C-alpha positions in Angstrom: -3.5 -6.1 4.9 -1.3 -8.8 3.4 0.8 -11.1 5.0 3.7 -12.8 3.6 5.6 -15.8 4.9 9.1 -16.9 3.8 11.1 -19.4 5.0 13.9 -19.2 7.4 17.2 -21.7 7.5 15.3 -23.9 9.6 12.1 -24.0 8.2 10.1 -21.8 10.5 7.6 -19.3 8.8 8.7 -15.6 9.3 5.9 -13.2 8.3 6.2 -9.9 6.7 3.8 -7.1 6.2 3.9 -4.2 3.6 3.2 -1.0 5.6 3.9 1.6 2.8 5.9 2.2 -0.5 8.0 5.2 -0.7 6.4 7.9 -2.4 9.4 9.0 -4.2 11.3 5.4 -4.9 9.3 2.9 -6.9 11.4 -0.1 -5.1 11.5 0.9 -1.7 9.1 -0.6 0.6 8.6 0.0 4.4 7.6 -3.0 6.0 6.8 -4.9 9.2 8.8 -8.1 9.9 7.3 -10.5 12.4 9.9 -13.7 13.3 8.7 -17.1 13.8 10.9 -17.6 17.0 8.7 -15.0 19.3 11.8 -12.2 18.7 10.6 -8.5 18.9 8.7 -7.2 15.6 10.5 -4.6 13.8 10.2 -2.4 10.7 12.2 -3.0 7.8 13.3 -0.4 4.9 13.3 -2.8 1.7 14.6 -2.5 -1.5 12.6 -5.1 -3.6 14.4 -4.7 -6.5 17.9 -5.5 -5.1 16.1 -8.0 -2.9 17.9 -6.6 0.4 17.3 -5.0 3.4 18.5 -1.6 4.0 17.5 -0.6 7.5 15.5 -1.8 10.5 13.8 0.1 13.1 12.0 -0.8 16.2 8.7 -1.7 16.0 6.2 1.3 16.0 2.3 1.3 15.5 1.6 4.3 13.7 4.4 4.8 11.0 4.6 6.5 7.5 7.1 8.0 4.8 7.9 11.6 4.7 6.4 13.5 1.8 9.7 13.6 -0.1 10.3 10.0 0.9 13.7 10.7 3.0 12.6 9.9 6.6 10.5 7.8 8.3 8.1 9.2 10.8 7.0 7.4 13.8 4.6 8.5 16.2 5.4 7.8 20.1 2.6 8.8 22.1 2.3 12.9 21.5 5.6 12.9 19.8 6.5 12.5 16.2 10.1 11.1 15.7 11.9 11.3 12.2 14.2 8.7 11.2 16.6 9.2 8.3 15.9 6.8 5.4 18.9 4.8 4.2 17.6 4.2 0.7 20.8 2.9 -1.1 
């Protein structure tokens, strides 16, 4: 797994980890964000082409795109939760 650091305004390292590319939209990446300032880890739907975050979700240990790329599937215990993905 790869980790990418980025500098925030105060010069502290934040870390982003790619989780999975969207299966239908080439420029959409699901990534995990680890804030340097001990904030909670979050998932981000990131448009690489435009360089913007389209959506944020709470951290999940098991997460995947739906086969059609329209939803994000999160496993919580024995339950699957489908989140509509904001792609634009």
